[in-house]
Backbone as JSON, one array per atom type, in Angstrom:
{
  "sequence": "MERLYNEFGTAWHETDYGYLAEVETEVRALIKAEFSELKEKQIKDLLDSKLWLFQRSLMDKAQQLQTAVSSNAGGRDLVSNDFNQFDITMKGAFKVTGIKFDAKEKKQFIDAVTFNNPEAEPVIKKVIKEAAQPLYGSFNYNGKVVEFQPDGDLRDNENIPLDPTVTTTDLIESYVKREVLPHVADAWINADKRDEKDGEIGIVGYEIPFNRHFYVYQPPRALEAIDEDLALVSDEIMSLLQEVRS",
  "N": [[7.34, 5.48, -28.29], [6.15, 5.5, -30.8], [4.71, 7.87, -30.68], [6.79, 9.76, -30.41], [8.14, 9.3, -32.79], [6.25, 10.12, -34.72], [6.23, 12.81, -34.14], [8.89, 13.75, -34.32], [10.4, 12.1, -35.97], [9.69, 11.55, -38.64], [11.12, 12.73, -40.68], [13.58, 11.6, -40.58], [16.68, 10.35, -41.84], [18.76, 7.75, -43.28], [21.25, 8.1, -42.11], [20.83, 9.51, -39.76], [18.98, 8.21, -38.22], [16.89, 7.84, -35.47], [18.18, 9.76, -33.98], [18.0, 11.96, -31.43], [19.13, 13.91, -29.92], [19.38, 16.64, -30.51], [16.86, 17.61, -30.15], [16.2, 17.17, -27.55], [15.19, 18.71, -25.42], [12.59, 19.37, -26.3], [11.57, 16.79, -26.58], [11.6, 15.86, -23.93], [9.76, 17.63, -22.83], [7.43, 16.85, -24.15], [7.19, 14.22, -23.22], [6.85, 14.68, -20.49], [4.39, 15.92, -20.53], [2.64, 14.03, -21.69], [3.4, 11.43, -21.0], [3.96, 11.09, -18.23], [4.49, 9.14, -16.38], [6.83, 7.83, -16.95], [10.12, 6.83, -16.03], [13.38, 8.29, -15.3], [15.46, 6.67, -16.35], [14.09, 5.29, -18.38], [13.44, 7.39, -20.05], [16.0, 8.21, -20.88], [16.68, 5.93, -22.31], [14.88, 6.14, -24.44], [15.94, 8.33, -25.71], [18.2, 7.39, -26.79], [19.81, 6.5, -29.68], [20.49, 3.9, -30.3], [18.44, 2.24, -29.36], [16.35, 2.86, -31.12], [17.44, 2.07, -33.58], [17.72, -0.65, -33.12], [15.02, -1.43, -32.84], [14.06, -0.75, -35.37], [15.53, -2.51, -36.96], [14.51, -4.94, -36.04], [11.85, -4.65, -36.84], [12.17, -4.62, -39.63], [13.07, -7.26, -40.05], [10.83, -8.65, -39.14], [8.9, -7.89, -41.01], [9.91, -9.07, -43.32], [9.68, -11.76, -42.61], [6.91, -11.87, -42.37], [6.15, -11.49, -45.03], [7.18, -13.85, -46.17], [5.69, -15.85, -44.82], [3.11, -15.09, -45.53], [3.14, -15.43, -48.3], [3.24, -18.17, -48.56], [0.76, -18.73, -47.64], [-0.91, -17.94, -49.58], [-1.19, -15.19, -49.66], [-2.92, -14.51, -47.67], [-3.81, -13.23, -44.45], [-3.13, -14.94, -41.48], [-4.61, -16.46, -38.64], [-3.86, -18.46, -36.01], [-4.79, -21.11, -33.85], [-3.06, -22.89, -32.88], [-0.1, -23.05, -31.59], [2.01, -24.76, -31.92], [1.91, -25.57, -34.61], [2.23, -23.08, -35.72], [4.85, -22.55, -34.94], [6.26, -24.37, -36.49], [5.69, -23.33, -39.02], [6.95, -20.83, -38.81], [9.62, -21.59, -38.54], [10.1, -22.53, -41.08], [9.84, -20.11, -42.47], [11.99, -18.67, -41.4], [14.07, -20.19, -42.42], [13.8, -19.82, -45.19], [14.17, -17.04, -45.46], [16.6, -16.65, -44.23], [16.91, -15.31, -41.89], [17.9, -14.57, -38.54], [17.21, -14.6, -35.05], [18.23, -13.07, -32.01], [18.07, -13.8, -28.44], [16.69, -11.68, -27.19], [15.41, -10.39, -29.34], [13.78, -12.48, -30.25], [12.03, -12.89, -28.07], [10.64, -10.42, -27.96], [9.47, -10.39, -30.48], [7.8, -12.71, -30.43], [6.09, -11.99, -28.31], [4.79, -9.9, -29.55], [3.31, -10.96, -31.68], [1.67, -12.93, -30.72], [-1.0, -14.12, -28.59], [-2.72, -14.85, -25.53], [-4.86, -17.62, -25.38], [-7.21, -19.43, -23.91], [-8.6, -21.5, -25.11], [-7.04, -22.51, -27.08], [-4.75, -24.89, -28.65], [-2.64, -26.76, -26.47], [0.74, -25.73, -25.81], [3.55, -27.42, -26.89], [6.41, -28.11, -25.09], [8.54, -29.94, -25.06], [9.21, -33.26, -26.34], [9.23, -36.27, -24.57], [10.94, -39.27, -23.54], [9.61, -41.27, -21.75], [7.39, -42.72, -19.32], [4.12, -41.3, -19.01], [3.45, -38.82, -16.57], [1.14, -37.24, -15.28], [0.79, -35.76, -12.91], [3.15, -34.55, -12.55], [3.63, -33.06, -14.79], [4.07, -34.35, -17.29], [2.49, -35.51, -20.11], [0.24, -37.65, -21.96], [-0.14, -37.01, -25.31], [-1.51, -36.69, -28.39], [-0.5, -39.23, -29.13], [2.08, -39.18, -28.13], [4.42, -38.71, -25.41], [4.62, -35.79, -23.68], [5.97, -32.65, -22.51], [4.37, -29.71, -21.56], [4.49, -26.21, -22.41], [4.51, -24.09, -19.73], [2.17, -21.6, -18.58], [3.26, -18.72, -17.34], [1.78, -16.77, -16.03], [-0.17, -18.14, -14.74], [1.02, -19.54, -12.8], [1.34, -20.68, -9.44], [1.62, -20.86, -5.84], [1.45, -22.72, -2.76], [1.04, -22.69, 0.8], [1.59, -25.36, 2.82], [0.74, -27.09, 5.69], [3.19, -28.85, 7.57], [3.51, -32.38, 8.08], [4.66, -34.62, 10.28], [4.34, -37.34, 10.06], [4.31, -38.2, 7.45], [6.06, -38.13, 4.27], [7.4, -35.15, 2.75], [6.96, -35.03, 0.0], [4.81, -36.87, -0.39], [2.91, -35.51, 1.08], [2.57, -33.13, -0.4], [1.67, -34.18, -2.84], [-0.78, -35.39, -2.12], [-2.17, -33.16, -1.27], [-2.38, -31.63, -3.65], [-3.9, -33.34, -5.26], [-6.26, -33.37, -3.78], [-7.01, -30.67, -3.31], [-6.43, -29.07, -5.53], [-6.51, -30.26, -8.22], [-9.3, -30.96, -8.57], [-10.33, -28.51, -9.28], [-8.62, -27.32, -11.14], [-7.89, -29.03, -13.66], [-5.7, -29.55, -15.34], [-3.44, -28.84, -14.0], [-0.09, -29.07, -12.62], [2.63, -30.35, -10.59], [5.57, -28.59, -9.85], [8.42, -30.13, -10.03], [11.0, -29.26, -9.88], [11.37, -27.52, -7.83], [12.93, -27.9, -5.02], [14.0, -28.71, -1.69], [17.1, -28.13, -0.14], [17.58, -29.33, 2.27], [16.26, -31.78, 2.59], [16.01, -32.8, 0.07], [13.61, -33.36, -1.06], [10.51, -32.67, -2.85], [9.34, -29.34, -2.93], [9.68, -26.43, -0.83], [10.84, -26.24, 2.4], [9.62, -24.37, 5.07], [9.3, -22.04, 7.81], [6.92, -20.77, 10.05], [5.8, -18.19, 12.11], [3.02, -17.7, 13.88], [2.0, -14.79, 14.82], [-0.32, -13.63, 15.91], [-1.5, -15.76, 17.21], [0.29, -16.42, 19.24], [1.07, -14.07, 20.54], [-0.98, -12.26, 20.74], [-3.05, -10.27, 22.75], [-6.07, -10.41, 24.21], [-8.43, -7.82, 24.11], [-11.19, -6.85, 25.73], [-14.25, -5.43, 24.46], [-15.59, -2.14, 25.16], [-18.22, -1.47, 27.56], [-21.64, -1.47, 26.49], [-23.19, 0.56, 27.53], [-21.35, 2.61, 28.15], [-20.47, 3.26, 25.6], [-22.87, 4.22, 24.49], [-23.2, 6.52, 26.03], [-21.03, 8.1, 25.18], [-21.76, 8.48, 22.5], [-24.09, 9.95, 22.84], [-23.06, 12.32, 23.95], [-21.5, 13.25, 21.79], [-23.53, 13.64, 19.88], [-25.02, 15.68, 21.13], [-23.11, 17.71, 21.05], [-22.87, 18.13, 18.3], [-25.45, 19.03, 17.64], [-25.44, 21.42, 19.11], [-23.49, 22.87, 17.72], [-24.76, 23.12, 15.23], [-26.9, 24.76, 15.94], [-25.52, 27.13, 16.5], [-24.66, 27.77, 13.95], [-27.05, 28.27, 12.59], [-28.0, 30.5, 13.98]],
  "CA": [[8.18, 5.59, -29.47], [5.31, 5.88, -31.92], [4.41, 9.31, -30.54], [8.0, 10.52, -30.69], [8.44, 9.18, -34.21], [5.33, 10.98, -35.46], [6.54, 14.21, -33.86], [10.25, 14.16, -34.65], [11.17, 11.14, -36.74], [9.24, 11.28, -40.01], [12.11, 13.26, -41.63], [14.87, 10.95, -40.36], [17.32, 9.65, -42.95], [19.53, 6.58, -42.87], [22.42, 8.48, -41.3], [20.47, 10.11, -38.47], [17.79, 7.54, -37.7], [16.84, 7.7, -34.02], [18.99, 10.78, -33.31], [17.08, 12.91, -30.78], [19.88, 14.77, -29.01], [19.15, 18.06, -30.8], [15.5, 18.0, -29.73], [15.98, 16.55, -26.25], [14.32, 19.57, -24.6], [11.22, 19.19, -26.77], [11.17, 15.42, -26.26], [11.31, 15.78, -22.5], [8.52, 18.36, -22.59], [6.34, 16.01, -24.63], [7.05, 13.09, -22.31], [6.29, 15.19, -19.24], [2.97, 16.25, -20.73], [1.81, 12.92, -22.13], [3.85, 10.16, -20.45], [4.62, 11.51, -16.99], [4.81, 7.97, -15.55], [8.13, 7.3, -17.31], [11.25, 7.13, -15.16], [14.51, 8.91, -15.99], [16.17, 5.67, -17.15], [13.29, 5.02, -19.57], [13.58, 8.55, -20.93], [17.33, 8.13, -21.47], [16.62, 4.87, -23.32], [14.17, 6.68, -25.6], [16.8, 9.31, -26.35], [19.37, 6.67, -27.31], [19.54, 6.04, -31.05], [20.65, 2.45, -30.38], [17.12, 1.62, -29.19], [15.58, 3.04, -32.35], [18.03, 1.24, -34.62], [17.38, -2.03, -32.79], [13.61, -1.66, -33.14], [13.88, -0.72, -36.82], [16.06, -3.76, -37.48], [13.55, -6.0, -35.72], [10.68, -4.46, -37.7], [12.53, -5.07, -40.98], [13.07, -8.72, -40.03], [9.44, -9.12, -38.98], [8.2, -7.7, -42.28], [10.39, -10.11, -44.24], [9.05, -13.01, -42.2], [5.49, -11.76, -42.72], [6.04, -11.72, -46.47], [7.43, -15.27, -46.44], [4.55, -16.62, -44.32], [1.93, -14.72, -46.31], [3.22, -16.01, -49.65], [2.88, -19.58, -48.43], [-0.67, -18.81, -47.33], [-1.67, -17.34, -50.68], [-1.41, -13.77, -49.43], [-3.92, -14.29, -46.61], [-3.36, -13.13, -43.06], [-3.57, -16.14, -40.78], [-4.67, -16.51, -37.18], [-3.81, -19.87, -35.67], [-4.99, -21.5, -32.46], [-2.11, -23.98, -32.59], [1.25, -22.47, -31.62], [2.94, -25.78, -32.39], [1.93, -25.46, -36.06], [2.81, -21.76, -36.0], [6.3, -22.66, -34.77], [6.77, -25.06, -37.69], [5.58, -22.36, -40.11], [7.97, -19.8, -38.63], [10.93, -22.19, -38.83], [10.21, -22.51, -42.54], [10.07, -18.72, -42.89], [13.37, -18.32, -41.04], [14.97, -20.88, -43.34], [13.69, -19.19, -46.51], [14.7, -15.68, -45.43], [17.94, -16.61, -43.67], [16.9, -14.41, -40.73], [18.13, -15.15, -37.23], [16.89, -13.75, -33.91], [18.84, -13.37, -30.71], [17.04, -14.08, -27.43], [15.88, -10.48, -26.96], [14.55, -10.19, -30.51], [12.78, -13.55, -30.29], [11.01, -12.64, -27.05], [9.8, -9.28, -28.35], [8.69, -10.8, -31.65], [6.74, -13.63, -30.01], [5.12, -11.22, -27.53], [4.04, -9.0, -30.43], [2.45, -11.65, -32.66], [0.86, -13.97, -30.08], [-1.87, -13.72, -27.48], [-3.21, -16.0, -24.76], [-6.2, -18.11, -25.71], [-7.42, -20.67, -23.14], [-9.2, -22.55, -25.94], [-6.07, -22.95, -28.09], [-4.03, -26.12, -28.38], [-1.52, -26.55, -25.54], [2.03, -25.58, -26.5], [4.49, -28.47, -26.52], [7.76, -27.67, -24.78], [9.43, -30.97, -25.59], [8.76, -34.65, -26.31], [10.12, -37.01, -23.67], [10.89, -40.73, -23.7], [9.34, -41.93, -20.48], [5.95, -42.85, -19.1], [3.44, -40.06, -18.64], [3.18, -38.55, -15.15], [0.38, -35.98, -15.31], [0.93, -35.01, -11.67], [4.42, -33.83, -12.62], [3.74, -32.28, -16.01], [4.29, -35.08, -18.54], [1.16, -35.95, -20.51], [0.01, -38.29, -23.25], [-0.74, -36.02, -26.21], [-1.38, -37.07, -29.8], [0.32, -40.43, -29.28], [3.43, -38.99, -27.58], [4.5, -38.18, -24.05], [5.18, -34.46, -23.87], [5.87, -31.61, -21.5], [3.81, -28.5, -22.14], [5.05, -24.94, -21.97], [3.59, -23.53, -18.74], [1.82, -20.18, -18.62], [3.79, -18.14, -16.12], [0.76, -15.97, -15.34], [-1.04, -19.03, -13.98], [1.81, -20.23, -11.78], [0.91, -20.35, -8.09], [2.2, -21.72, -4.8], [0.62, -22.88, -1.57], [1.68, -23.06, 2.06], [0.94, -26.58, 3.31], [1.3, -27.45, 7.01], [3.97, -30.08, 7.59], [3.0, -33.51, 8.86], [5.83, -35.47, 10.52], [4.06, -38.76, 9.84], [4.44, -38.53, 6.03], [7.12, -37.39, 3.59], [6.96, -33.89, 2.15], [6.44, -35.33, -1.33], [3.47, -37.45, -0.25], [2.04, -34.45, 1.59], [2.26, -32.23, -1.51], [0.85, -34.89, -3.83], [-2.15, -35.56, -1.61], [-2.79, -31.83, -1.25], [-2.72, -31.25, -5.02], [-5.02, -34.18, -5.7], [-7.46, -33.05, -3.02], [-7.4, -29.26, -3.29], [-6.14, -28.35, -6.76], [-6.97, -30.92, -9.45], [-10.75, -30.86, -8.81], [-10.67, -27.18, -9.79], [-7.76, -27.06, -12.3], [-7.58, -30.42, -14.0], [-4.43, -29.7, -16.05], [-2.33, -28.33, -13.19], [0.9, -30.07, -12.22], [3.6, -29.96, -9.57], [6.91, -28.28, -10.35], [9.34, -30.97, -9.27], [12.31, -28.62, -9.79], [11.43, -26.8, -6.56], [13.3, -28.87, -3.99], [14.71, -28.16, -0.56], [18.41, -28.76, 0.05], [17.63, -30.04, 3.55], [15.82, -33.17, 2.48], [16.01, -33.23, -1.33], [12.25, -33.65, -1.52], [9.81, -31.61, -3.56], [8.8, -28.29, -2.07], [10.62, -25.73, 0.04], [10.4, -26.28, 3.79], [9.74, -23.08, 5.73], [8.81, -21.96, 9.19], [6.03, -19.64, 10.19], [5.43, -17.85, 13.48], [1.72, -17.01, 13.88], [2.1, -13.81, 15.91], [-1.61, -13.42, 16.58], [-1.79, -16.89, 18.09], [1.2, -16.5, 20.37], [1.33, -12.82, 21.22], [-2.15, -11.39, 20.81], [-3.71, -10.16, 24.05], [-7.46, -10.03, 23.97], [-8.94, -6.63, 24.79], [-12.66, -6.86, 25.62], [-14.82, -4.13, 24.07], [-16.21, -1.38, 26.25], [-19.64, -1.75, 27.81], [-22.54, -0.74, 25.59], [-23.66, 1.78, 28.2], [-20.33, 3.64, 27.99], [-20.49, 3.68, 24.19], [-24.07, 5.04, 24.31], [-22.96, 7.82, 26.65], [-20.16, 8.87, 24.29], [-22.54, 8.86, 21.33], [-25.01, 11.02, 23.25], [-22.28, 13.54, 24.08], [-21.16, 13.72, 20.44], [-24.75, 14.13, 19.25], [-25.32, 16.99, 21.73], [-22.14, 18.69, 20.55], [-23.23, 18.42, 16.9], [-26.65, 19.85, 17.66], [-25.05, 22.74, 19.58], [-22.81, 23.56, 16.61], [-25.76, 23.45, 14.23], [-27.65, 25.92, 16.45], [-24.71, 28.32, 16.31], [-24.64, 28.11, 12.52], [-28.35, 28.84, 12.24], [-28.16, 31.81, 14.59]],
  "C": [[7.36, 6.01, -30.69], [5.0, 7.38, -31.87], [5.63, 10.15, -30.88], [8.35, 10.46, -32.18], [7.55, 10.1, -35.04], [5.68, 12.46, -35.31], [7.9, 14.63, -34.42], [10.93, 13.28, -35.7], [10.78, 10.95, -38.18], [10.24, 11.78, -41.06], [13.48, 12.62, -41.46], [15.37, 10.29, -41.64], [18.17, 8.51, -42.4], [20.64, 6.95, -41.9], [22.06, 9.03, -39.94], [19.25, 9.45, -37.83], [17.9, 7.36, -36.18], [17.62, 8.76, -33.27], [18.06, 11.86, -32.76], [17.8, 13.93, -29.9], [19.56, 16.25, -29.24], [17.77, 18.54, -30.36], [15.17, 17.43, -28.35], [15.04, 17.37, -25.38], [12.86, 19.39, -25.0], [10.69, 17.79, -26.44], [10.78, 15.3, -24.8], [10.01, 16.52, -22.15], [7.31, 17.54, -23.01], [6.1, 14.84, -23.67], [6.41, 13.54, -20.99], [4.8, 15.46, -19.36], [2.1, 15.03, -20.98], [2.17, 11.57, -21.51], [4.6, 10.39, -19.14], [5.02, 10.33, -16.11], [6.21, 7.4, -15.86], [9.21, 7.76, -16.35], [12.4, 7.7, -16.0], [15.27, 7.9, -16.85], [15.42, 5.37, -18.44], [13.4, 6.18, -20.56], [14.93, 8.53, -21.63], [17.38, 7.05, -22.55], [15.95, 5.37, -24.6], [15.02, 7.67, -26.38], [18.03, 8.67, -27.0], [19.05, 6.11, -28.7], [19.7, 4.54, -31.2], [19.32, 1.73, -30.24], [16.32, 1.7, -30.48], [16.12, 2.17, -33.47], [17.72, -0.24, -34.39], [15.94, -2.33, -33.19], [13.35, -1.64, -34.65], [14.39, -2.01, -37.45], [15.08, -4.91, -37.23], [12.31, -5.89, -36.6], [10.98, -4.93, -39.12], [12.51, -6.6, -41.07], [11.65, -9.27, -39.98], [8.67, -8.97, -40.29], [8.64, -8.72, -43.33], [9.75, -11.46, -43.9], [7.56, -13.01, -42.55], [5.28, -12.05, -44.2], [6.19, -13.2, -46.81], [6.24, -16.12, -46.0], [3.32, -16.36, -45.17], [1.95, -15.34, -47.7], [2.86, -17.48, -49.62], [1.4, -19.77, -48.18], [-1.52, -18.17, -48.42], [-2.0, -15.88, -50.44], [-2.39, -13.47, -48.33], [-3.24, -14.11, -45.26], [-3.95, -14.29, -42.28], [-3.59, -15.92, -39.28], [-4.8, -17.98, -36.81], [-4.04, -20.07, -34.19], [-4.07, -22.65, -32.06], [-0.7, -23.41, -32.72], [2.26, -23.48, -32.13], [3.06, -25.73, -33.92], [2.54, -24.13, -36.48], [4.34, -21.82, -35.92], [6.93, -23.34, -35.98], [6.78, -24.11, -38.88], [6.69, -21.32, -40.03], [9.36, -20.35, -38.9], [11.16, -22.23, -40.33], [10.51, -21.11, -43.07], [11.49, -18.27, -42.57], [14.35, -18.95, -42.03], [14.97, -20.21, -44.71], [14.37, -17.83, -46.53], [16.14, -15.61, -44.93], [18.05, -15.72, -42.44], [17.16, -15.2, -39.46], [17.79, -14.12, -36.15], [17.79, -14.1, -32.74], [17.71, -13.51, -29.69], [16.12, -12.88, -27.21], [14.92, -10.24, -28.11], [13.43, -11.23, -30.54], [11.65, -13.29, -29.3], [10.08, -11.51, -27.47], [8.92, -9.64, -29.54], [7.52, -11.69, -31.26], [5.67, -12.89, -29.21], [4.23, -10.37, -28.43], [3.01, -9.73, -31.29], [1.58, -12.73, -32.03], [0.0, -13.37, -28.98], [-2.35, -14.99, -26.79], [-4.63, -16.34, -25.18], [-6.41, -19.43, -24.97], [-7.98, -21.81, -23.96], [-8.23, -23.09, -26.98], [-5.44, -24.29, -27.7], [-2.9, -25.84, -27.39], [-0.19, -26.53, -26.31], [3.0, -26.62, -25.98], [5.87, -27.87, -26.27], [8.79, -28.66, -25.3], [8.75, -32.33, -25.5], [9.75, -35.43, -25.45], [9.9, -38.52, -23.85], [10.77, -41.4, -22.33], [7.82, -42.0, -20.32], [5.36, -41.52, -18.65], [3.24, -39.99, -17.13], [2.44, -37.22, -15.07], [0.55, -35.12, -14.06], [2.21, -34.16, -11.68], [4.68, -33.24, -14.01], [4.12, -33.02, -17.27], [2.99, -35.8, -18.91], [1.2, -36.74, -21.81], [-0.72, -37.3, -24.15], [-0.44, -36.41, -27.65], [-0.39, -38.23, -30.01], [1.74, -40.3, -28.77], [3.32, -38.55, -26.12], [5.25, -36.85, -24.14], [5.12, -33.66, -22.57], [5.35, -30.36, -22.18], [4.54, -27.27, -21.61], [4.08, -24.31, -20.97], [3.33, -22.05, -18.99], [2.24, -19.56, -17.3], [2.77, -17.34, -15.33], [-0.14, -16.84, -14.47], [-0.28, -19.77, -12.87], [1.38, -19.76, -10.39], [1.65, -21.25, -7.1], [1.29, -21.71, -3.59], [1.49, -23.17, -0.35], [0.91, -24.23, 2.66], [1.55, -26.94, 4.67], [2.04, -28.79, 6.95], [3.3, -31.14, 8.47], [4.16, -34.48, 9.07], [5.6, -36.95, 10.25], [4.2, -39.18, 8.38], [5.57, -37.7, 5.44], [6.52, -36.12, 2.99], [6.35, -34.13, 0.77], [5.04, -35.9, -1.27], [2.47, -36.39, 0.2], [1.61, -33.53, 0.46], [1.37, -32.92, -2.53], [-0.59, -35.03, -3.36], [-2.89, -34.22, -1.6], [-3.25, -31.43, -2.66], [-3.91, -32.05, -5.52], [-6.33, -33.76, -5.04], [-7.95, -31.61, -3.24], [-7.24, -28.53, -4.62], [-6.78, -28.98, -7.98], [-8.49, -30.88, -9.65], [-11.16, -29.53, -9.43], [-9.86, -26.83, -11.04], [-7.2, -28.39, -12.75], [-6.22, -30.59, -14.67], [-3.26, -29.09, -15.28], [-1.34, -29.45, -12.89], [1.89, -29.47, -11.24], [4.94, -29.68, -10.24], [7.93, -29.03, -9.5], [10.74, -30.37, -9.16], [12.47, -27.85, -8.49], [11.68, -27.81, -5.44], [14.13, -28.19, -2.89], [16.04, -28.89, -0.37], [18.46, -29.6, 1.33], [17.26, -31.51, 3.41], [15.79, -33.68, 1.05], [14.64, -33.53, -1.87], [11.63, -32.43, -2.19], [9.25, -30.6, -2.56], [9.88, -27.68, -1.19], [10.07, -25.7, 1.46], [10.65, -24.91, 4.42], [9.15, -23.13, 7.12], [8.01, -20.67, 9.33], [5.71, -19.43, 11.67], [4.1, -17.09, 13.42], [1.64, -16.03, 15.06], [0.78, -13.64, 16.65], [-1.9, -14.55, 17.58], [-0.95, -16.85, 19.37], [1.3, -15.21, 21.19], [0.11, -11.9, 21.36], [-2.77, -11.44, 22.21], [-5.11, -9.63, 23.83], [-7.84, -8.8, 24.8], [-10.46, -6.61, 24.64], [-13.19, -5.48, 25.24], [-15.45, -3.43, 25.28], [-17.68, -1.77, 26.4], [-20.5, -0.9, 26.89], [-23.02, 0.57, 26.22], [-22.66, 2.92, 28.02], [-20.3, 4.17, 26.56], [-21.69, 4.58, 23.93], [-23.87, 6.42, 24.89], [-22.08, 8.7, 25.77], [-20.91, 9.34, 23.05], [-23.49, 10.0, 21.65], [-24.27, 12.35, 23.37], [-21.91, 14.12, 22.71], [-22.37, 14.3, 19.74], [-25.12, 15.5, 19.81], [-24.39, 18.07, 21.2], [-22.46, 19.09, 19.12], [-24.44, 19.33, 16.85], [-26.33, 21.28, 18.1], [-24.36, 23.54, 18.46], [-23.78, 23.99, 15.52], [-26.58, 24.66, 14.67], [-26.86, 27.21, 16.26], [-24.69, 28.76, 14.86], [-25.94, 28.79, 12.11], [-28.54, 30.25, 12.79], [-27.18, 32.84, 13.97]]
}
C-alpha cells in the first residue's frame, strides 16, 4: 500500500481517496514487477477503495491517540516493557479522545505498536478469585492470583502414550512436570482441551505405527556385489574420458 500510495495516491483528494480503478492496468503491472507473490484476491483488495478508507481512518485514530499519550508524557515518545501499564495508559487516551476500536481495528493497532520481548513483564489476562494453580495457568503475581495472556507462537502439544493404569489427567500432569517444566518453568497445561469420551484433559487419539507392523526388512546386498558394480561404473567413466580426450 505504501508503494502504491507513493506512485498513485499523493494527489488523492477527499472525494477520490483510494480510487484506483482508472489506473488498474498500471497498478497490476507494478504489482507483477515488484510484488509477484500476491494472489489475485489480495490484488483485488488493494484495488478496493474501502481498504484504503479503512486504513486511513485507523491511521487518523492512531495519531489522535498518539497525541493524547504523548501530551501526558510531556511530549516524549515512550517505550514500555509493561503491557499492563500500557493498557491502562491507552484506556485513558481512549477516554480523553472518545475513540473506539472494533475488533479488527484493535488487533491491527496492537500488532503495529507492540513487539515481543521475553524480558518484559508478563501480560495479565484476568484476575481470578481462587487459589493459584501454576500447572494450569493461574499464578501468584504482585499479591493477586492471575491468568496470563499466553503467547500463541509458543503454544505446543505433545503425543503421550496412554497408560491404562492411571487417568489421562495424571498422565499429562506427570509428563509436564518431568519433561516440560525443567526446561520451560512458566509453561502450563491448557485445561480447555478435553476429550468428549472421558471428559479428562487432553485429546485421546490412536496411532498406527506402520513401520512397526508392516515394514519388511530387506537386507543390503553383499559388499562384493557392490564393489563389482562400482568397478563397472568406474571403467565406463574412464572409457568415456578417453573418448573425450581423443
